[in-house]
C-alpha positions as a printed Julia matrix, in Angstrom:
51×3 Matrix{Float64}:
 62.99   89.2   52.83
 62.84   89.95  56.55
 66.56   89.35  56.93
 67.23   91.75  54.05
 64.94   94.31  55.79
 62.49   94.36  52.88
 59.61   93.14  55.1
 58.82   94.13  58.67
 58.28   91.34  61.18
 54.52   91.85  60.81
 54.67   91.68  57.03
 56.97   88.66  57.1
 54.83   86.74  59.57
 51.73   87.51  57.51
 53.52   86.39  54.34
 54.6    83.17  56.09
 51.03   82.73  57.38
 52.15   82.37  61.01
 51.64   84.47  64.13
 54.2    87.06  65.23
 55.14   84.72  68.08
 55.7    81.77  65.72
 57.71   83.95  63.36
 59.88   85.16  66.24
 60.53   81.56  67.2
 61.55   80.77  63.62
 63.98   83.69  63.66
 65.48   82.32  66.84
 65.66   78.8   65.42
 67.51   79.98  62.32
 69.64   82.48  64.29
 68.34   85.51  62.41
 68.77   88.81  64.21
 65.54   90.6   65.11
 65.43   94.09  63.6
 64.04   96.26  66.38
 65.23   99.83  66.66
 64.57  102.68  69.07
 61.78  104.13  66.94
 59.91  100.8   66.96
 60.43  100.5   70.72
 59.01  103.98  71.34
 56.06  103.18  69.11
 55.38  100.0   71.07
 55.53  101.91  74.35
 52.97  104.4   73.06
 50.75  101.54  71.99
 50.66  100.14  75.52
 50.21  103.6   77.05
 53.57  103.82  78.81
 54.36  107.22  77.48
């Protein structure tokens, strides 16, 4: 569902009952592209007070 962009990485990792880090490693293992756009990047920057 993550690959089809139905779930976000957070939703998918929660569904799989693994941490975000573990889910990211699974994506890498199975050569699944990480969906991460500019809007998500800007949100992350705000969350760590870079903006």
